[in-house]
PyMOL Python script that loads the backbone (N, CA, C, O; Angstrom):
from pymol import cmd

cmd.read_pdbstr("""\
ATOM      1  N   UNK A   1       6.634  -0.368 -46.886  1.00  0.00           N
ATOM      2  CA  UNK A   1       8.288   0.604 -46.964  1.00  0.00           C
ATOM      3  C   UNK A   1       8.752   0.419 -45.614  1.00  0.00           C
ATOM      4  O   UNK A   1       7.989   0.490 -44.651  1.00  0.00           O
ATOM      5  N   UNK A   2       9.825   0.215 -45.532  1.00  0.00           N
ATOM      6  CA  UNK A   2      10.974   0.024 -44.274  1.00  0.00           C
ATOM      7  C   UNK A   2      11.729   0.920 -44.041  1.00  0.00           C
ATOM      8  O   UNK A   2      12.520   1.506 -44.781  1.00  0.00           O
ATOM      9  N   UNK A   3      11.420   1.082 -42.664  1.00  0.00           N
ATOM     10  CA  UNK A   3      13.108   2.217 -42.272  1.00  0.00           C
ATOM     11  C   UNK A   3      13.621   2.164 -41.432  1.00  0.00           C
ATOM     12  O   UNK A   3      13.252   1.239 -40.709  1.00  0.00           O
ATOM     13  N   UNK A   4      14.407   2.748 -41.062  1.00  0.00           N
ATOM     14  CA  UNK A   4      15.315   2.867 -39.625  1.00  0.00           C
ATOM     15  C   UNK A   4      14.259   3.830 -38.805  1.00  0.00           C
ATOM     16  O   UNK A   4      13.435   4.562 -39.354  1.00  0.00           O
ATOM     17  N   UNK A   5      14.470   3.665 -37.169  1.00  0.00           N
ATOM     18  CA  UNK A   5      13.667   4.395 -36.631  1.00  0.00           C
ATOM     19  C   UNK A   5      14.610   5.795 -36.380  1.00  0.00           C
ATOM     20  O   UNK A   5      15.817   5.708 -36.155  1.00  0.00           O
ATOM     21  N   UNK A   6      13.835   7.190 -36.456  1.00  0.00           N
ATOM     22  CA  UNK A   6      14.968   8.185 -36.386  1.00  0.00           C
ATOM     23  C   UNK A   6      15.911   8.526 -37.668  1.00  0.00           C
ATOM     24  O   UNK A   6      16.851   9.316 -37.751  1.00  0.00           O
ATOM     25  N   UNK A   7      15.276   7.566 -38.742  1.00  0.00           N
ATOM     26  CA  UNK A   7      16.203   8.117 -39.838  1.00  0.00           C
ATOM     27  C   UNK A   7      15.562   9.263 -40.832  1.00  0.00           C
ATOM     28  O   UNK A   7      14.376   9.082 -41.110  1.00  0.00           O
ATOM     29  N   UNK A   8      16.143  10.317 -41.350  1.00  0.00           N
ATOM     30  CA  UNK A   8      15.781  11.405 -41.699  1.00  0.00           C
ATOM     31  C   UNK A   8      15.427  11.002 -42.991  1.00  0.00           C
ATOM     32  O   UNK A   8      14.232  11.198 -43.216  1.00  0.00           O
ATOM     33  N   UNK A   9      16.160  10.424 -44.073  1.00  0.00           N
ATOM     34  CA  UNK A   9      16.085   9.836 -45.317  1.00  0.00           C
ATOM     35  C   UNK A   9      14.632   8.626 -45.238  1.00  0.00           C
ATOM     36  O   UNK A   9      13.915   8.921 -46.194  1.00  0.00           O
ATOM     37  N   UNK A  10      14.096   7.605 -44.568  1.00  0.00           N
ATOM     38  CA  UNK A  10      13.677   7.193 -44.676  1.00  0.00           C
ATOM     39  C   UNK A  10      12.415   8.019 -44.236  1.00  0.00           C
ATOM     40  O   UNK A  10      11.387   7.627 -44.788  1.00  0.00           O
ATOM     41  N   UNK A  11      12.242   9.155 -43.302  1.00  0.00           N
ATOM     42  CA  UNK A  11      11.033   9.492 -42.988  1.00  0.00           C
ATOM     43  C   UNK A  11      10.222  10.631 -43.938  1.00  0.00           C
ATOM     44  O   UNK A  11       9.047  10.943 -44.132  1.00  0.00           O
ATOM     45  N   UNK A  12      11.820  11.153 -44.510  1.00  0.00           N
ATOM     46  CA  UNK A  12      10.856  11.848 -46.008  1.00  0.00           C
ATOM     47  C   UNK A  12      10.589  11.317 -47.135  1.00  0.00           C
ATOM     48  O   UNK A  12      10.130  12.005 -48.046  1.00  0.00           O
ATOM     49  N   UNK A  13      10.873   9.757 -47.301  1.00  0.00           N
ATOM     50  CA  UNK A  13      10.862   8.898 -48.814  1.00  0.00           C
ATOM     51  C   UNK A  13       9.147   8.702 -48.356  1.00  0.00           C
ATOM     52  O   UNK A  13       8.143   8.704 -49.068  1.00  0.00           O
ATOM     53  N   UNK A  14       9.336   8.507 -46.586  1.00  0.00           N
ATOM     54  CA  UNK A  14       7.485   8.227 -46.705  1.00  0.00           C
ATOM     55  C   UNK A  14       6.313   9.072 -46.581  1.00  0.00           C
ATOM     56  O   UNK A  14       5.163   8.675 -46.395  1.00  0.00           O
ATOM     57  N   UNK A  15       6.800  10.566 -46.729  1.00  0.00           N
ATOM     58  CA  UNK A  15       6.532  11.858 -46.127  1.00  0.00           C
ATOM     59  C   UNK A  15       6.217  11.778 -47.938  1.00  0.00           C
ATOM     60  O   UNK A  15       5.369  11.097 -48.513  1.00  0.00           O
ATOM     61  N   UNK A  16       7.282  12.778 -48.559  1.00  0.00           N
ATOM     62  CA  UNK A  16       7.105  12.738 -49.830  1.00  0.00           C
ATOM     63  C   UNK A  16       7.155  11.855 -51.074  1.00  0.00           C
ATOM     64  O   UNK A  16       7.240  12.246 -52.238  1.00  0.00           O
ATOM     65  N   UNK A  17       7.102  10.844 -50.719  1.00  0.00           N
ATOM     66  CA  UNK A  17       7.813  10.024 -51.660  1.00  0.00           C
ATOM     67  C   UNK A  17       8.351   9.591 -52.351  1.00  0.00           C
ATOM     68  O   UNK A  17       8.083   8.705 -53.163  1.00  0.00           O
ATOM     69  N   UNK A  18       9.939  10.604 -51.985  1.00  0.00           N
ATOM     70  CA  UNK A  18      10.854  10.848 -52.606  1.00  0.00           C
ATOM     71  C   UNK A  18      11.812  11.214 -51.954  1.00  0.00           C
ATOM     72  O   UNK A  18      11.469  12.358 -51.656  1.00  0.00           O
ATOM     73  N   UNK A  19      13.394  10.956 -51.236  1.00  0.00           N
ATOM     74  CA  UNK A  19      14.886  12.004 -50.574  1.00  0.00           C
ATOM     75  C   UNK A  19      14.956  12.813 -51.670  1.00  0.00           C
ATOM     76  O   UNK A  19      14.759  12.683 -52.878  1.00  0.00           O
ATOM     77  N   UNK A  20      15.354  13.859 -50.778  1.00  0.00           N
ATOM     78  CA  UNK A  20      15.690  15.227 -52.048  1.00  0.00           C
ATOM     79  C   UNK A  20      15.024  15.298 -52.725  1.00  0.00           C
ATOM     80  O   UNK A  20      15.471  15.033 -53.841  1.00  0.00           O
ATOM     81  N   UNK A  21      13.731  15.624 -52.690  1.00  0.00           N
ATOM     82  CA  UNK A  21      12.561  15.700 -53.913  1.00  0.00           C
ATOM     83  C   UNK A  21      12.826  17.200 -54.679  1.00  0.00           C
ATOM     84  O   UNK A  21      12.730  17.504 -55.868  1.00  0.00           O
ATOM     85  N   UNK A  22      13.130  17.849 -53.711  1.00  0.00           N
ATOM     86  CA  UNK A  22      13.693  19.572 -54.069  1.00  0.00           C
ATOM     87  C   UNK A  22      14.760  19.609 -55.304  1.00  0.00           C
ATOM     88  O   UNK A  22      14.716  19.987 -56.475  1.00  0.00           O
ATOM     89  N   UNK A  23      15.761  19.012 -54.428  1.00  0.00           N
ATOM     90  CA  UNK A  23      16.965  18.917 -55.877  1.00  0.00           C
ATOM     91  C   UNK A  23      16.742  18.374 -57.327  1.00  0.00           C
ATOM     92  O   UNK A  23      16.747  18.726 -58.507  1.00  0.00           O
ATOM     93  N   UNK A  24      16.478  16.945 -56.240  1.00  0.00           N
ATOM     94  CA  UNK A  24      16.490  16.172 -57.793  1.00  0.00           C
ATOM     95  C   UNK A  24      15.094  17.020 -59.079  1.00  0.00           C
ATOM     96  O   UNK A  24      14.813  16.909 -60.273  1.00  0.00           O
ATOM     97  N   UNK A  25      14.766  17.544 -58.300  1.00  0.00           N
ATOM     98  CA  UNK A  25      13.221  18.070 -59.375  1.00  0.00           C
ATOM     99  C   UNK A  25      14.125  19.507 -60.261  1.00  0.00           C
ATOM    100  O   UNK A  25      13.945  19.863 -61.426  1.00  0.00           O
ATOM    101  N   UNK A  26      15.224  20.184 -59.100  1.00  0.00           N
ATOM    102  CA  UNK A  26      15.841  21.093 -60.077  1.00  0.00           C
ATOM    103  C   UNK A  26      16.609  20.693 -60.542  1.00  0.00           C
ATOM    104  O   UNK A  26      16.770  21.485 -61.471  1.00  0.00           O
ATOM    105  N   UNK A  27      17.711  19.573 -60.691  1.00  0.00           N
ATOM    106  CA  UNK A  27      18.207  18.874 -61.737  1.00  0.00           C
ATOM    107  C   UNK A  27      17.709  18.792 -62.659  1.00  0.00           C
ATOM    108  O   UNK A  27      18.278  18.979 -63.734  1.00  0.00           O
ATOM    109  N   UNK A  28      16.295  18.438 -62.519  1.00  0.00           N
ATOM    110  CA  UNK A  28      15.513  17.283 -63.637  1.00  0.00           C
ATOM    111  C   UNK A  28      15.350  19.231 -64.653  1.00  0.00           C
ATOM    112  O   UNK A  28      15.757  19.406 -65.801  1.00  0.00           O
ATOM    113  N   UNK A  29      14.887  19.995 -64.048  1.00  0.00           N
ATOM    114  CA  UNK A  29      14.745  21.786 -64.723  1.00  0.00           C
ATOM    115  C   UNK A  29      15.684  21.866 -65.709  1.00  0.00           C
ATOM    116  O   UNK A  29      15.726  21.874 -66.939  1.00  0.00           O
ATOM    117  N   UNK A  30      16.515  21.929 -64.659  1.00  0.00           N
ATOM    118  CA  UNK A  30      17.965  22.751 -65.071  1.00  0.00           C
ATOM    119  C   UNK A  30      19.210  22.237 -65.702  1.00  0.00           C
ATOM    120  O   UNK A  30      20.255  22.785 -66.053  1.00  0.00           O
ATOM    121  N   UNK A  31      18.838  21.199 -65.732  1.00  0.00           N
ATOM    122  CA  UNK A  31      20.095  19.949 -66.389  1.00  0.00           C
ATOM    123  C   UNK A  31      19.720  19.280 -67.609  1.00  0.00           C
ATOM    124  O   UNK A  31      20.149  19.510 -68.740  1.00  0.00           O
ATOM    125  N   UNK A  32      18.607  18.159 -67.135  1.00  0.00           N
ATOM    126  CA  UNK A  32      17.944  17.250 -67.781  1.00  0.00           C
ATOM    127  C   UNK A  32      17.066  17.382 -68.890  1.00  0.00           C
ATOM    128  O   UNK A  32      16.873  16.571 -69.796  1.00  0.00           O
ATOM    129  N   UNK A  33      16.463  18.705 -68.677  1.00  0.00           N
ATOM    130  CA  UNK A  33      15.839  19.165 -69.589  1.00  0.00           C
ATOM    131  C   UNK A  33      16.292  19.931 -70.624  1.00  0.00           C
ATOM    132  O   UNK A  33      15.501  20.211 -71.525  1.00  0.00           O
ATOM    133  N   UNK A  34      17.869  20.478 -70.677  1.00  0.00           N
ATOM    134  CA  UNK A  34      18.740  21.297 -71.362  1.00  0.00           C
ATOM    135  C   UNK A  34      19.194  20.463 -72.180  1.00  0.00           C
ATOM    136  O   UNK A  34      19.306  20.914 -73.320  1.00  0.00           O
ATOM    137  N   UNK A  35      19.706  18.712 -71.940  1.00  0.00           N
ATOM    138  CA  UNK A  35      20.145  18.111 -72.671  1.00  0.00           C
ATOM    139  C   UNK A  35      19.443  16.918 -73.573  1.00  0.00           C
ATOM    140  O   UNK A  35      18.216  16.966 -73.481  1.00  0.00           O
ATOM    141  N   UNK A  36      19.860  16.019 -74.294  1.00  0.00           N
ATOM    142  CA  UNK A  36      19.203  14.841 -74.634  1.00  0.00           C
ATOM    143  C   UNK A  36      19.462  14.143 -73.967  1.00  0.00           C
ATOM    144  O   UNK A  36      20.519  13.539 -74.148  1.00  0.00           O
ATOM    145  N   UNK A  37      18.712  13.871 -72.935  1.00  0.00           N
ATOM    146  CA  UNK A  37      18.966  13.452 -71.687  1.00  0.00           C
ATOM    147  C   UNK A  37      17.861  11.632 -71.937  1.00  0.00           C
ATOM    148  O   UNK A  37      18.167  10.528 -71.487  1.00  0.00           O
ATOM    149  N   UNK A  38      16.626  12.009 -72.786  1.00  0.00           N
ATOM    150  CA  UNK A  38      16.227  11.067 -73.684  1.00  0.00           C
ATOM    151  C   UNK A  38      16.871   9.849 -74.771  1.00  0.00           C
ATOM    152  O   UNK A  38      16.397   8.846 -75.305  1.00  0.00           O
ATOM    153  N   UNK A  39      17.985  10.413 -74.775  1.00  0.00           N
ATOM    154  CA  UNK A  39      19.301   9.090 -76.019  1.00  0.00           C
ATOM    155  C   UNK A  39      20.418   9.196 -74.920  1.00  0.00           C
ATOM    156  O   UNK A  39      21.567   8.924 -75.267  1.00  0.00           O
ATOM    157  N   UNK A  40      20.177   9.559 -73.655  1.00  0.00           N
ATOM    158  CA  UNK A  40      21.165   9.587 -72.954  1.00  0.00           C
ATOM    159  C   UNK A  40      21.555   8.464 -71.597  1.00  0.00           C
ATOM    160  O   UNK A  40      20.732   8.170 -70.730  1.00  0.00           O
ATOM    161  N   UNK A  41      22.564   8.090 -71.632  1.00  0.00           N
ATOM    162  CA  UNK A  41      22.815   7.183 -70.222  1.00  0.00           C
ATOM    163  C   UNK A  41      23.337   8.378 -69.056  1.00  0.00           C
ATOM    164  O   UNK A  41      24.058   9.361 -69.227  1.00  0.00           O
ATOM    165  N   UNK A  42      22.302   7.591 -67.155  1.00  0.00           N
ATOM    166  CA  UNK A  42      22.951   8.367 -66.344  1.00  0.00           C
ATOM    167  C   UNK A  42      23.540   7.062 -66.053  1.00  0.00           C
ATOM    168  O   UNK A  42      23.157   6.026 -66.599  1.00  0.00           O
ATOM    169  N   UNK A  43      24.800   7.145 -64.887  1.00  0.00           N
ATOM    170  CA  UNK A  43      25.433   7.264 -64.098  1.00  0.00           C
ATOM    171  C   UNK A  43      24.790   7.319 -62.531  1.00  0.00           C
ATOM    172  O   UNK A  43      24.443   8.451 -62.194  1.00  0.00           O
ATOM    173  N   UNK A  44      24.597   6.302 -61.580  1.00  0.00           N
ATOM    174  CA  UNK A  44      23.948   6.819 -60.182  1.00  0.00           C
ATOM    175  C   UNK A  44      25.694   6.063 -59.502  1.00  0.00           C
ATOM    176  O   UNK A  44      25.960   4.882 -59.281  1.00  0.00           O
ATOM    177  N   UNK A  45      26.383   7.027 -59.372  1.00  0.00           N
ATOM    178  CA  UNK A  45      27.625   6.279 -58.732  1.00  0.00           C
ATOM    179  C   UNK A  45      27.587   5.995 -56.970  1.00  0.00           C
ATOM    180  O   UNK A  45      27.739   7.090 -56.427  1.00  0.00           O
ATOM    181  N   UNK A  46      27.447   4.985 -56.029  1.00  0.00           N
ATOM    182  CA  UNK A  46      27.148   5.020 -54.880  1.00  0.00           C
ATOM    183  C   UNK A  46      25.798   5.151 -54.711  1.00  0.00           C
ATOM    184  O   UNK A  46      25.513   5.969 -53.836  1.00  0.00           O
ATOM    185  N   UNK A  47      24.709   4.535 -55.342  1.00  0.00           N
ATOM    186  CA  UNK A  47      23.842   3.757 -55.287  1.00  0.00           C
ATOM    187  C   UNK A  47      23.219   2.796 -54.171  1.00  0.00           C
ATOM    188  O   UNK A  47      23.528   1.615 -54.014  1.00  0.00           O
ATOM    189  N   UNK A  48      22.292   3.513 -53.429  1.00  0.00           N
ATOM    190  CA  UNK A  48      21.927   3.270 -52.263  1.00  0.00           C
ATOM    191  C   UNK A  48      21.243   2.426 -51.876  1.00  0.00           C
ATOM    192  O   UNK A  48      21.455   1.259 -51.544  1.00  0.00           O
ATOM    193  N   UNK A  49      19.969   3.335 -51.939  1.00  0.00           N
ATOM    194  CA  UNK A  49      18.643   2.505 -51.481  1.00  0.00           C
ATOM    195  C   UNK A  49      17.869   2.681 -53.058  1.00  0.00           C
ATOM    196  O   UNK A  49      16.743   2.234 -53.278  1.00  0.00           O
ATOM    197  N   UNK A  50      18.639   3.359 -54.012  1.00  0.00           N
ATOM    198  CA  UNK A  50      17.652   3.539 -55.322  1.00  0.00           C
ATOM    199  C   UNK A  50      16.997   4.687 -55.226  1.00  0.00           C
ATOM    200  O   UNK A  50      15.954   4.503 -55.853  1.00  0.00           O
ATOM    201  N   UNK A  51      17.009   6.192 -54.636  1.00  0.00           N
ATOM    202  CA  UNK A  51      15.939   6.765 -54.781  1.00  0.00           C
ATOM    203  C   UNK A  51      16.374   7.782 -56.083  1.00  0.00           C
ATOM    204  O   UNK A  51      15.540   8.336 -56.800  1.00  0.00           O
ATOM    205  N   UNK A  52      17.868   7.915 -56.241  1.00  0.00           N
ATOM    206  CA  UNK A  52      17.893   8.902 -57.665  1.00  0.00           C
ATOM    207  C   UNK A  52      17.888   8.301 -58.094  1.00  0.00           C
ATOM    208  O   UNK A  52      17.448   8.988 -59.016  1.00  0.00           O
ATOM    209  N   UNK A  53      17.995   6.859 -58.748  1.00  0.00           N
ATOM    210  CA  UNK A  53      18.205   5.598 -59.868  1.00  0.00           C
ATOM    211  C   UNK A  53      16.789   5.821 -60.232  1.00  0.00           C
ATOM    212  O   UNK A  53      16.566   6.269 -61.357  1.00  0.00           O
ATOM    213  N   UNK A  54      15.545   5.503 -59.229  1.00  0.00           N
ATOM    214  CA  UNK A  54      14.243   5.710 -59.584  1.00  0.00           C
ATOM    215  C   UNK A  54      13.747   7.132 -60.523  1.00  0.00           C
ATOM    216  O   UNK A  54      13.134   7.268 -61.583  1.00  0.00           O
ATOM    217  N   UNK A  55      14.289   7.971 -59.645  1.00  0.00           N
ATOM    218  CA  UNK A  55      13.937   9.391 -60.870  1.00  0.00           C
ATOM    219  C   UNK A  55      14.536   9.105 -61.674  1.00  0.00           C
ATOM    220  O   UNK A  55      13.884   8.972 -62.710  1.00  0.00           O
ATOM    221  N   UNK A  56      16.029   8.828 -61.804  1.00  0.00           N
ATOM    222  CA  UNK A  56      17.299   9.137 -63.472  1.00  0.00           C
ATOM    223  C   UNK A  56      15.882   8.326 -64.250  1.00  0.00           C
ATOM    224  O   UNK A  56      15.315   8.950 -65.147  1.00  0.00           O
ATOM    225  N   UNK A  57      15.422   7.092 -63.902  1.00  0.00           N
ATOM    226  CA  UNK A  57      14.459   6.116 -64.785  1.00  0.00           C
ATOM    227  C   UNK A  57      13.729   7.368 -66.324  1.00  0.00           C
ATOM    228  O   UNK A  57      14.003   7.699 -67.477  1.00  0.00           O
ATOM    229  N   UNK A  58      12.920   7.570 -65.466  1.00  0.00           N
ATOM    230  CA  UNK A  58      11.898   8.610 -65.953  1.00  0.00           C
ATOM    231  C   UNK A  58      12.454   9.469 -67.610  1.00  0.00           C
ATOM    232  O   UNK A  58      12.000   9.721 -68.726  1.00  0.00           O
ATOM    233  N   UNK A  59      13.816   9.667 -66.734  1.00  0.00           N
ATOM    234  CA  UNK A  59      14.647  11.002 -67.827  1.00  0.00           C
ATOM    235  C   UNK A  59      15.551  10.623 -68.331  1.00  0.00           C
ATOM    236  O   UNK A  59      16.306  11.426 -68.878  1.00  0.00           O
ATOM    237  N   UNK A  60      15.791   9.390 -68.338  1.00  0.00           N
ATOM    238  CA  UNK A  60      17.205   9.000 -69.647  1.00  0.00           C
ATOM    239  C   UNK A  60      16.918   7.628 -70.193  1.00  0.00           C
ATOM    240  O   UNK A  60      16.172   6.834 -69.619  1.00  0.00           O
ATOM    241  N   UNK A  61      17.613   7.352 -71.455  1.00  0.00           N
ATOM    242  CA  UNK A  61      17.068   5.915 -71.521  1.00  0.00           C
ATOM    243  C   UNK A  61      18.104   4.853 -70.938  1.00  0.00           C
ATOM    244  O   UNK A  61      17.729   3.686 -70.829  1.00  0.00           O
ATOM    245  N   UNK A  62      18.917   5.083 -70.700  1.00  0.00           N
ATOM    246  CA  UNK A  62      19.524   3.747 -69.728  1.00  0.00           C
ATOM    247  C   UNK A  62      19.849   4.331 -68.432  1.00  0.00           C
ATOM    248  O   UNK A  62      20.091   5.536 -68.363  1.00  0.00           O
ATOM    249  N   UNK A  63      19.881   3.454 -67.216  1.00  0.00           N
ATOM    250  CA  UNK A  63      20.996   4.088 -66.171  1.00  0.00           C
ATOM    251  C   UNK A  63      21.925   2.691 -65.664  1.00  0.00           C
ATOM    252  O   UNK A  63      21.705   1.556 -66.088  1.00  0.00           O
ATOM    253  N   UNK A  64      22.484   2.875 -65.147  1.00  0.00           N
ATOM    254  CA  UNK A  64      23.132   2.293 -64.556  1.00  0.00           C
ATOM    255  C   UNK A  64      23.886   2.438 -63.248  1.00  0.00           C
ATOM    256  O   UNK A  64      24.303   3.549 -62.923  1.00  0.00           O
ATOM    257  N   UNK A  65      24.094   1.321 -62.442  1.00  0.00           N
ATOM    258  CA  UNK A  65      23.789   1.902 -61.012  1.00  0.00           C
ATOM    259  C   UNK A  65      25.308   1.171 -60.549  1.00  0.00           C
ATOM    260  O   UNK A  65      25.662   0.116 -61.074  1.00  0.00           O
ATOM    261  N   UNK A  66      26.072   1.806 -59.599  1.00  0.00           N
ATOM    262  CA  UNK A  66      27.068   1.304 -58.957  1.00  0.00           C
ATOM    263  C   UNK A  66      26.756   1.559 -57.267  1.00  0.00           C
ATOM    264  O   UNK A  66      27.564   1.168 -56.424  1.00  0.00           O
TER     265      UNK A  66
END
""", "prot")
cmd.dss("prot")
cmd.show_as("cartoon", "prot")
cmd.util.cbc("prot")
cmd.orient("prot")
């Protein structure tokens, strides 16, 4: 893992394994589990380092990143 010095996102990924972990778990529990996400596609518009995309791959059939 490499990151920029004093970069909050990099620090959270190193400490928690993921940036915005609480928000992503809330999405999974409150949205993904209520739709048929295993047979759906996800779009990650503005994918930067792939943090959210890696999380989406576990819940969706296919993920498309931009």
